[in-house]
C-alpha positions, 0 to 999 in steps of 0.5 A: 159171627154175630146175629147181624152177620148171620141174618145178612147171610140168610138173606144173601143166600135166599134162605127161608129159615135160620136155625141155632142149636147148641152142638151144631154150626148155624144152619140155613134152610135153603130150597128146602134143605138144611145147609150148615154154615162154615162156622164153629159148633155153637155152645149153649151160651153162644146161642143165648148170646146170639138170641139175646142181641135181637130179642130185647129184654121183654121178649127174654124175660118172657122166654126164661119164664115160659121157655117159649117165645115168639116175636118179629125182628126187623133188619134193613134186609128183611124181617124175621119171624123168630121162635125161641125155644128150649132143647135139652135144657138149652136155649134154641132159635128158629127164624123165618125170613119174611121179605119187606116187599109182599110178593105179587100174584105173578111172582107166587104163580097164583092162578086167577081163580084164587085171585078172584077170592079177593072180590068176594063180598063175604065169607071164609077163605082158608089157606092150608098146608104143612108148615113152611109152605108159604101160606102167609106169603099167599095170604099176604099177596091177596090182602095186599091186592085188596089194599091196592085195588079195592080198599076197605078196612082190613084188620089183621090178627097175627102172632106175631105180625109178619108182613107189614102192609104199605099204605094203599087205598084201604086202611090196614090195622095189624094187630099182634097176639100178646102185644095188641090183644090177648088172643085170636079168639078175643080179637075176633069177638071185639072186631064186630065193633071195629067196622072191618070189611076184611079180616085175616086170622093168622091161624085158626088154632082152637074152637073159640077162634074158629067159632068166631071167625065163622060168625063174622063170615056169616055176618057179612065180613070176608074172613081169610085164615090158615090151617095146617092140613095137607088137602082141602077136604082135611081142612073141612074135617079139622074144622068139624073135629075141633068141636064136640059131638053135639056142636058138630051138627051146627058147625057143619051147617054154618061152614056149608053156608059161610065157606067160600074156598079152600086152597091147599098148597105145598112146596116142591123143588124147582128144576131151575132152583128154588121152590114152586107151589102146587095148589089144590082149590076147592070152591064151596059150590052147591054140591060141596055145600051139600057134602059138608051139611050132610057129613060126606066130606070123603066125597069132596075130592070127587067134587074137586075132580068135577068142579073145574068149571067153578075153578077147582083143581085137585092136587093130582092135577096141579102137580101134573101140570107143574111136571108138564110145564117142565117146572119140576121133575116127575120124581119130585111130585111122586111122594105127593101121589098114591100108587094109582095116581102115579100109574095114571101119570106114567100112561 
């Protein structure tokens, strides 16, 4: 099976990911589970041959030099975000499937409180969650809404570019780290001279990128980005803890003023097949801003519980709603709830 046939099979089976590793047959992740294809086990040479079919000389040269390489690859059926890496001295391959068409709010089940974040004039909006929980897709849907309805100059900074935005009411410029710019931090520092209205940072990976994103959010721009945490409160912790002690006070002050919202999401198996998202929503109202400023982040969970009027929802409530609506089995949400939470649901 060649790479073209393998990627077509991934699209046909609605897989989220494709994995190639020596000693195993090609594997697809379908509805969150790894599924081996009925094919012979791959050798290291076979993985190399398949990977080189789509990598091209430039990407393969960088991969052989660093043993790591990320890039995107387009087919007629879908786009793929590819990661090449080495395991036990042999090449390995992981690819995330990205549909050509950006999903709508309705397809993603995004509530109105999240949709409203696209109308904000400025500030920082964070989508957080473990890897593979649809953060990029949620962001793409929100940005496409801005592109179609609100317009303006949208600049995305990605590694690599994932969803490609069609022409809309706005002007969208997509910049890829490593190809169009040296780093997220460098691109953000230059962004002020590019007259942006909205900026999307694929991931806030380091203190320099976080600091630059906060500065842009403070100076009248609407900034979207992602983190890898399992809750909204942890996202706040992650940002502050990225800095050394003397800087943390300043970052807390900046974040208390510029943060607009955090959406923490996870994916669960749906009763009818596929996956469904549960989303915790934190809105930075006066009470939350004060908690961030005074370093009382551990109290944010309580603020979410009492902030429903501002559009907030806890992960416990979001999971419970999915069960009550018959979308997921109660057993599916149990791993995400503490003992006390499970007891309350049984009541």
